[in-house]
N, C-alpha and C positions, 0 to 999 in steps of 0.2 A: 685878723679881724680888726676893724676900726670900731671905736666906741664914741658914743655921745653921752654927755652927762648933764643932768639938771641938778643943781646944788642948792640946798636950803630953800626949796619952794615952800612958801607959807600957804596953808589952806585952813579953813574952818571945817570941821567935820563932827558928825555924831559918832562917837566911839567911846565905849566903856561899859562897865558892868555896874558901877556904883550909881545910886540915885542922882547924885550931883552931876555925874557924867552923862546920864541919860536925859537930864533936864535941859541942857543947853549944848551948843556946839563947843568944841575945844579947838584951840590953836595947835596945829601940827606943823612940823618941819619934815619935808620929804626930800630925800636925795636919791636920785635914780641914775644908774649907769646902764647902758644897753648897747649891745653889739649891733653893728650895721654892716651892710655889704661893702666890700672894698671898692666895688665898681663906682660907687657914687663919687669918690675922690678922683678917680681916674677920669671919669667922664664929665665931672662938674655938673651933675644932673640931680636936682632935688627929687625927681621921680624914682631915683634908684636908691634912696635912703629913707630914713624915718624922720618926718618933719616934727621937730621938738615942739613947735607951737601947737600942733595938733595933739600931741601927747599931753601937754599941759592943760589944754582946754578940755580934753576928754577926762582926765583925772579930776579936775575941778567939778565937772558936770556930774560924774559918777558919785563923788564923795558928798555932794550936796543932796543927792537923792536917796542915800542909803544910811542905815545905822549898822555899825559893826560892834560886837561885844569886845573883840580883841584886836589889838594892833596886828597880830599875826595873821588873822583872817583878812584884815584890810590889805596887808601887804601881799598876801597870796592872790587876792582879787586883782590888784593892780598888776602883778606879775602875769596873771592870766590874760589880762588885756594886752600886755606887751607881747607875750609869746603868741597868742592866738589871733588877735585883731591886727596888731602892727607887724607881726611876723619877725620879731626880734629873735635872734638865735640864742642870746644870753642876756640875763637881766640881774641886776643887783639893786636892792632897794633898802634904804634906811629910813625908818619912820620914828619920830620922837614926839611925845607930848611935852609941852613946854610948861614948866612951873607947876606940876601937879602934886609935888611933895615938898614939904618945908625943907629948905636947905639943899634942894636938888634942882639943877637947872633944866635937865631933860631926862626922860625915861623913854626908852624905845626898843625897837627890834631891828635886826638886819637879816635879810633873806637873800639868797642867791639861787637862781634856777637857770636851767638851759633846756632847750628843746631836745628831745631824745629821738 
């Protein structure tokens, strides 16, 4: 299996349970790795792979329109998009809030799922 990765994508999203988090969007860093069909490389055909530009645009659109209480739920939502809509066979996501605790650069989650 071949993989595509998107590393340290910055997005603004409504995520969190605390009042200060619910009041305004927060900066997040998302890193995503997902499996793609081997045929794309053999055939040099974008139609046989997952277009990372479409993935980025879709994630930005979805996160702008929703609120998530937990990073875990946000991560599962994005993984669901990748598995169901983009038909990725395997997905790994890392999501981090930036600067939310004093003396801590990032706090986040990492989730890995595959289609069964």
